[in-house]
N, C-alpha and C positions, 0 to 999 in steps of 0.2 A: 468480390464480397473485397472491399477496402477494409488491409490489417495489418499494416505496415507501421509501425512506432518501437521506435529506440529508445531508452530512458539511463538517465547519468543518476549515480547517488551522490549528487551534490548542488547545491543550490545556484552555483556560478554556471554550470553547463545547464541546469533546469531553468534557471531564468534567462539564458539565452533563447532554448529552443522554444517557450511562451514566445520570447520578443520576435522569433522569427517567423511563429506562426500567426502573430497577429500583422504583422508588417505585411506577408503574403497575403493575408485575407484582405489588407485595406487594400493593397495593390491591385489583386481581382476582383475586389469589390462581392468577395466570396459570401454568401448569404449564410453558408454553415462553417465557421472558421473551421472546427477539426478536420476541413476538408483539406487544410493547410501541412495539419501530421503529413502528411504523402507529398509536401512540394518537392521540386529539385533541388532547392536551397536546403532542405532543413534535410533530405537523403546526403546532399555533399559534405553541409555541418558535422553531421553525425558521423557519418564514415571518417572524414579527417581527424575528429577530435577521438575516436576510439583509438586510430593508430597513436596519435600522439600519448594518450594513457596508457596505452602500453609498449612506451618506450620506441614506436618503428615510426619510422619516416610516413608522410603522408602519401598515400597513392596518388597513382597517375589519375584512378577512373573510382568511380560508386559501383556498388551493388547492380548498375544498371549496364555497367560498362561505360557510361559516359562520361569520359573531363570533368574531373575536379576545378574548377572555375577559383581563379586566384583568391577571390574576394572573399568565396566560402572557405578556402583556406585559413586567408589572413583572419578571418570571425574566428576561426577553432584555434588557431596559436593565439590569439587574443583571450579568449577564454584558458586555453592552459596557462598563459603567463600570470592570471590572474591567481589562478587555482595553486601556482606554483610558488606566487608571491615574486612575481619577476616586476620589479614597480616599472622600472628604466624601461623594458623592452614591452611591456601591457602600452606606457605611454605612448611610444614607437607605433606600434600596430594600432593605436585606438586614431594617432594621426593617421596613416595611411588609410583607414577605413573613411576618417571622417571627410580628409579633404581628398582624395584620389577620385577615380574615376567607377566609382563603384555602383551596380544598377540603386535605385533609393528602396530597393528592399533591405539591404543592409547599413543604408543610413539609419533608416526609419529604428529597424532592430537594435542599432547601437546607442541611439537616441533612449530608448527604452531600458536598454540594460544598465547604462550609464545613471538614470533617474533610480533605477533601481537601488544601485550600487550606491547611490547616494543618500537615501532613504532613512537609511538605518535605523528599522522600528522599532520599537519592542513587540512580543507577541502579546498581545491581550488574551493569554492565560487568565480565566474566571477560576478563583479561589472560593472554595468554602467557608460561611461563617460559622457553620453549623454543624453536627456532624448528621444531622439529617435531613442533609441539603441533597439533591441531585438523589433523590430515591425517586424511583421513576413505577406508578404499575403497571404489569402486563395485564393484557386486556385478557379477561375472564371467561375462560373455556376450558373442558375438559380435557379437549387435548389440541393445546394451542402450538402452532405450525411455525415456528421460524427460519427464514431465508438467510445464508449468510455467503456473502461473495469479499473477496478482498484484493485489493490492487487493481481496482474497478474502471476508477474516472478515467476512461480516456474520451469516454463521446464517441469511439466509432461501432463498427458495424460489430465487430467480434463479441463488444461488451454488452451491445444492444441485443443480441440475439443470446447472451446467454441468461441475461435479467428476461427475456422472455419464456425461455424454456424454464429458468426457477418458476416463474408465478404461474407455470403449469400446474404447481403443486399447492397452489392456494395459500399462500402462507398469509396467517394473520400479522406479521411483523417481518423487515426486512432490516437487517445488519450490515453494513459495510465495513470492514475492517482497515478499512483506512488506505490512502493516496490518490488524490486524486490529481493527473497530470497537466502541465508539465509542473509546476510550482506552484498550485494552490491558490491562485490568482483568481477575483470574484467572476473574472470573463469564464474564467473552465470551472469554477465551480457552479456555474450558473450553466451553463451550456453543454458539459461534460458528467453533469450527476445531476443535478435539479431538474432539467427539462427532461431528462431520462428517467429518472423516477419517476416524477409527474405523471408521464404518459405512460409509463408500461407498467407502473406499481402502484394506482390513483387507490385513496381510501384506506389505508394501510400506515400505521406508523412508521416512521422511517429513521436510524441512527447512523449514525456514521464517525466512526473512530479519528481519532489524529495518528498519521503517518507522516514520515520524512517530507515529503514530498507537499502534504498540505502547509508545511512551517515553510520553504524555502523562500517565498515571498513575503511572509512577515506574520503567516496565519489572518490578515484581515480576511481574506475571501473566507477561508474555511468559520469562521465566526461566522461571518452573513451568512453564510449558506442554514447553520444552524437555526437562525433567524426564519428563514423560508418554511423549514420543514414542518410539519404537524401543527398547524396554523389554523385548521377547519375548528367549527364548534366541536364537532364530535371527537378531533385529538388533542384539541391544547392540552388535557391531560396527562399525554402523555410528551410534550415539548423536553426535547433534551435541551442544557442550559450550559452546559459545561461539556470539555473534550473528556472527561470522565465521570462514569455513573454505573447508578445499581437500577437493574431493572427487576421488579420482584412480582411475585405470585404467594399463593399461600405455603406453600413446598418448595420454592426456587428462586435462588437471585442468581444474576448474570450480572457481573461485576467487570465492565468495561473500563480500561485505563487510558492514559497518555505518556506514550513513549515518542513521539513524535517531538515533542518539544526539545528533548534534548540531544536530538542525533545532530549533529554538527555536520561540519564539508569532511565526509571521510577518505578524499584522495589525500586531503593537506594533514589533518590528524588519526592518524594510523592506529593512536592511544583508542580512540573513542569507542566506548561502548555507553550504549542509550542509558538512561535513569527516568526515574520520575521526579516530578518536580519535588521542589522541598516542601512538605508538609502534606503530601498527597498520599503516601504512603500510609501515615496514621489516619488516613478518611478509610482505606482499603480494607485494613487492618481491624478498624471498629467495626466494620461489616462482617468479616470473618469470622469475629468474636461472638458478636450479638446475630447470628442468622436466623436464629429462634426455631431452631429444626430443619431450616430449609438446605438444600443438595446447591452447590455453587458450581458453575461455570465461570471461568477467566476467559477476557478477551481482550487482546493485545493486537498491537499491527508488527509489533517486530518481535521476534522468536526471542524464548526464553533459550533454547539449546538448539542447534544443528550440528550434520554431517557434514556438511555440504560448502563447495565455494568458500569464502572468506570467513566464514566462522561470521562470530557475533561482534567482532572487530579483534583487537588486538592488545596482548598486552605490550609490557614496558620493555622484554627481551624483543618483541616483534614475532612471536609466536600466533596464531590465531587461536582464539579463544571459541572452546563449543559447546559453552554455555555462559550467560549474563551473570555474574556474581554480582551485580547491582538487582538486577532484578529477584535474584534467588535470596538476597539477604532481608530481601521484605517478603516475599513468599514462601521461602523455604518450608518453614517450619508449621504450614497449614497445608502444604500440596498434598500431602495423605489424606485428607479430606474434600480434596477438590476434584469434582467429578471427571471435569473434560478442561483443556486450555486450549484455545483456536488460536492461531497467528496467521501471518501472510508475510507482506515485504520479500520475502523470497518466491517468485514466481514458481512452485513447483505446487506439490503434491504428496506433504511428507505425512507417514503412518508409522509411527512411532514404538517402540517398543517403552515398556515402562524405566524412567529416566529420573535421577535426583528425587525419589519419591515421587513423581507425578506418575500417575497409572495412564493418563490420556494424554499423550500431547501431541499436535496434529497441526501441521501446516496446510492452509487453503489458499495459498496467495495466486495460484492459476486462474483467476479469472475473465485476464483479460487481455494481460502481455503476451505478446509471443513468445516464448520457450525455445530455442531452435536446440535439436541434437546436436550439432556440431558445436554448441556452446558448452556444452558438458554438464548441465545444470546439477546432475547426481556424480560429479568428481567429488569423491571426498578429501576433505581440508587436508592440506601436507602438512607436516611439523607439528601436530595441534597440539597448544599448551592445557592439557586435560584437567589444571587444577585439582588435583587431586583422585581424578573419578579413574577408574580403571580401562575406561577404553570410550571411543565414540558412543555418541547414542547411534542404538541398532534400527534397521528401517524393518518395519517387520512386516512378512509379505503371507502371513497365517492368510487359510480361507483364502477369500476373492479379495481379498487388499495387493493391490498391484500396482505398477506405475502407470499415469496416462500413456493412453497410444501417441499413437507420431501420422500427423497426417501425409498425405501425400506431398507434403514439400517439406516436409521433415519435421515440422513443428510441434512440440506435445499439447494434445487434446487442451483445452480450458476446463475449469472447475467449480463448482460452489457446493455447498452441504444444506441440510435441511433438516433443523432437529426438531423433534414432535415431545414437549413436555407433557407428561399426563398430571392432570390433575388430582385428588382425590374422589374427584365423584366419575373420575372416569372407569371406562368398564375395563381396559386393557390395563396392566400394572404397571411396566416397565416404562419408562422415556428413554427415547432412543434418539441416533442419529445417522441418517443416511449420506454418503457422498457420490457425487454424479458428475462424468464427464461430459464434454459437448465438444465435438468437431466443427466450431463457429463459424471455423473459414468456408465450409462446405455448407451451412444450415445443418445440421444432421441433430437427429432429436438428440436428450438427453438418456444418458446410459448409466444403469446404476454400478457402482464399481463395486462398492461393499457399505456394510452398516455395523451400528452395535448398542448395544443399549447404555445408557448412564445413570 
């Protein structure tokens, strides 16, 4: 099964990956562009750029032991020069790629990268005109089933298998918490998201949040795909018109926010901590204040808090932050009344104990991107800035809640979640969420990790 994909959390690297994918596809006349994810060129570029970002020299060979060609190294060095604002070196490397003897794949990729770099397009964010805008009805059922995936838009076999397993749970609604790779271009939204959900999840409302990768190419592809979803006469009333929205039933509301717009280039702006677009907080607060007795679920791409990796960004002193002060400033007063907050961004399954007044904060971002054991994705933040909190968020391993299993090739399983919302007409009292893991590398069946009432 084709499952190799490396991603970078900055627009320069991601646009290079997109450009290489397109160039390889053009050269090979591949019918399915996502096949280029695993090309020699992509593998070598990703290996070289990873080394540069880690402050190491580019290795002589890639992960398969094959020599890294000079043109792949030049492309990675060019990406790194742009990221680090080394303008003169970037110009020299660009000339070497453009006028040297590199394979046409690299000149095609360079041309697409330079066109993106020169475009400087504004993200076509949609602003509400009225506080009642973007309130969407949930399908009316006594027991409404909602499938959740995150960081899922690769178009590769892993992602397709995860969705096919989720669809066995017969969801009435599908929600993706964001990130269509590599850079959220129109063709990536079409090939890696729209075609897959149309094939595997037909006839149900589908929603997708704004993640950082969705905005790296300027957001045109993301807003295009919103217009392609839920277009049949049966589904039009469920259409998503903006990057934030409220799904409502008689006794529940699901508030989805846009944390992707303001996630800038992390490698060059260490203090970047994402936030909502000005004005959007007022829209969410209105829904929280005027819930009409409904329980609230929050959805975002980025995490409110974490204990792992690089945190949610860095303070001005260079310390990693355990929680996002911008999101907390908006939602903090309402967290005791929030039944559940789900997010992605980190490619982990994280089940946290109560923190910041939020009883149930969960990361379900492991739906498609391989997370390798030797990458230590559960390594705790070193020297964190706790911003007045007593400790890092704590992982709750009570009951059946455990870390995802590891495949025979030492990658963590993928995950998805299934929410069942009970209406007043349901014969069952409590709404619930269940978490599942899948060894999609070996086309394994879903296994229940655990569940909880909400």
